[in-house]
C-alpha positions in Angstrom: 0.0 0.0 0.0 2.8 2.4 0.9 4.5 1.7 -2.4 1.3 2.3 -4.3 0.7 5.6 -2.5 4.3 6.7 -3.2 3.9 5.9 -6.9 0.7 7.8 -7.1 2.2 10.9 -5.4 5.2 10.7 -7.8 2.9 10.6 -10.8 1.1 13.8 -9.8 2.5 17.0 -11.2 4.4 19.2 -8.8 2.3 22.0 -7.2 4.1 25.4 -7.7 5.1 26.6 -4.3 6.9 30.0 -4.7 5.2 33.1 -6.0 7.4 33.0 -9.1 6.5 29.4 -9.8 2.8 30.2 -9.5 3.1 33.2 -11.8 5.0 31.3 -14.5 2.6 28.3 -14.2 -0.4 30.6 -14.5 1.0 32.4 -17.6 1.8 29.2 -19.4 4.7 28.0 -21.6 4.8 29.7 -25.0 7.3 27.1 -26.3 4.6 24.4 -26.0 2.3 26.3 -28.4 2.3 25.4 -32.1 2.8 29.1 -33.1 1.6 32.5 -32.2 0.2 35.5 -34.1 -0.4 38.9 -32.6 -0.4 42.6 -33.4 1.2 45.1 -31.0 -0.7 48.4 -31.0 0.4 51.6 -29.2 -1.2 54.8 -30.4 -0.5 55.1 -34.2 2.1 52.3 -34.0 1.1 48.8 -35.2 3.4 45.9 -35.7 2.1 42.4 -36.8 4.0 39.3 -35.8 3.7 35.6 -36.7 6.0 33.3 -34.8 6.8 29.7 -36.0 7.8 28.5 -32.5 9.0 24.9 -33.5 10.7 26.3 -36.6 12.4 29.1 -34.7 11.4 31.9 -37.1 9.3 35.0 -36.9 7.6 37.2 -39.5 7.4 40.9 -38.6 5.5 43.6 -40.5 6.0 47.3 -39.5 6.4 50.8 -40.9 9.8 52.3 -40.5 10.8 55.9 -39.6 10.8 56.9 -43.3 7.2 55.6 -43.7 8.2 52.5 -45.7 6.3 49.3 -45.3 8.7 46.6 -44.0 8.3 42.8 -43.8 10.9 40.3 -42.7 11.2 36.7 -41.7 14.0 36.5 -39.1 15.5 33.5 -37.3 14.8 33.3 -33.5 17.3 34.3 -32.1 19.1 36.4 -34.7 22.7 37.5 -34.3 23.5 38.6 -37.9 24.3 42.0 -39.5 21.5 42.5 -42.0 19.9 45.8 -41.0 16.4 44.9 -41.9 16.6 41.6 -40.0 18.3 43.3 -37.1 15.4 45.7 -36.9 12.8 42.9 -37.2 14.6 41.0 -34.4 14.6 44.1 -32.1 10.9 44.7 -32.7 10.0 41.1 -32.2 12.1 40.8 -29.0 10.4 44.0 -27.5 6.8 43.1 -28.5 6.8 39.4 -27.6 8.3 40.3 -24.2 5.5 42.8 -23.5 3.0 40.0 -24.4 4.7 37.1 -22.7 6.8 38.6 -19.9 5.6 36.5 -16.9 6.2 33.2 -18.8 9.8 34.1 -19.4 10.8 35.0 -15.8 12.5 31.6 -15.3 14.5 31.9 -18.5 18.4 31.6 -18.2 19.9 34.9 -17.2 16.8 36.2 -15.5 17.0 37.1 -11.8 13.8 37.3 -9.8 13.5 38.5 -6.2 10.2 38.1 -4.3 9.1 41.1 -2.3 5.8 40.6 -0.5 3.2 40.4 -3.4 5.7 41.6 -6.0 8.5 40.2 -8.2 11.6 42.2 -8.9 13.0 41.1 -12.3 16.5 41.9 -13.6 18.9 40.3 -16.0 22.4 39.0 -16.3 23.8 39.7 -19.7 20.8 38.5 -21.7 18.4 40.3 -24.1 19.0 43.5 -26.0 18.7 45.7 -23.0 20.1 43.7 -20.1 20.1 46.5 -17.5 16.3 46.9 -17.6 14.6 46.3 -14.3 10.9 45.5 -13.6 8.8 45.4 -10.4 5.6 43.4 -11.1 2.7 43.4 -8.7 1.0 40.0 -8.3 -2.5 39.1 -7.3 -1.8 36.7 -4.4 -5.0 34.6 -5.1 -4.8 34.2 -8.9 -1.0 34.7 -9.4 -1.8 37.1 -12.3 0.3 40.2 -12.9 -1.8 43.3 -12.1 0.8 45.9 -13.1 4.4 46.7 -13.4 6.8 49.5 -12.9 10.2 49.6 -14.8 13.4 51.4 -15.1 14.9 50.8 -18.5 18.6 50.7 -19.5 17.9 54.1 -21.2 16.9 55.6 -17.9 13.2 55.8 -18.9 10.7 54.8 -16.3 7.1 53.8 -16.5 4.2 52.3 -14.6 1.4 50.2 -16.3 -1.8 48.6 -15.1 -2.5 45.2 -16.7 -5.9 44.0 -17.7 -7.0 40.6 -16.4 -5.7 37.8 -18.6 -7.4 36.1 -21.5 -6.9 32.4 -22.3 -5.1 31.9 -25.6 -4.3 28.2 -26.3 -2.5 27.1 -23.1 -1.5 30.6 -22.2 -3.1 33.3 -20.0 -2.2 36.7 -21.5 -3.0 40.3 -20.5 -4.0 41.9 -23.8 -4.1 45.5 -22.6 -1.6 47.6 -20.5 -2.5 51.2 -19.5 -0.3 54.0 -18.3 -1.2 57.6 -17.5 0.1 58.6 -21.0 -1.1 55.8 -23.3 -2.4 52.2 -23.8 -0.7 49.2 -25.3 -3.0 46.6 -26.8 -2.5 43.2 -28.4 -5.0 42.3 -31.1 -5.5 39.2 -33.3 -3.8 37.0 -30.8 -4.0 33.4 -31.9 -2.3 30.1 -31.0 -2.0 28.1 -34.2 0.7 26.6 -36.5 2.6 29.2 -38.5 4.2 28.5 -41.9 7.0 30.9 -42.9 9.4 31.0 -45.8 13.2 31.5 -45.8 14.7 34.3 -43.7 15.0 37.7 -45.5 13.4 41.1 -45.4 12.7 44.3 -47.3 11.4 47.8 -46.8 9.9 49.7 -49.6 
């Protein structure tokens, strides 16, 4: 009987104990999704993304500073020198972090400190802006992020309230973030397979 009980307990999934574990479990694992499509909208800025997660490629569509329509398929991650692909990678990195941040707080190079009902997130040599620092407020009952404050590597600061999450595939995603100055929204968010061509990009 004791052996059967021990085997049954071992077969049950581990229950997240720490606040960080609960937040990450609640957000879900994007790498288990077949693919993601979403559009990042902030004021007049709109950038459309399609992410082939198993194939490690992303398509990004945006308008550059000269008003040109740009489209690129970029490897994920990208470390090359092509200027259009570098810009696509930077935009994808920024926008998918805004969408998926809580699910990425156990990634290598991410440091998280628990402070009451908040998580203080910093980085060790990873990402495009490794000196960014975030303080996320957590609902202690649901383990959802309700808002965050940040100090970016550039010195810019901000504070945003997060809308309650929406289920998308196996993820729970806040699709609207509001600050005193503006609102960031995510539209057309879909979990589904994404088929992309060979890497390359153009603006024109």
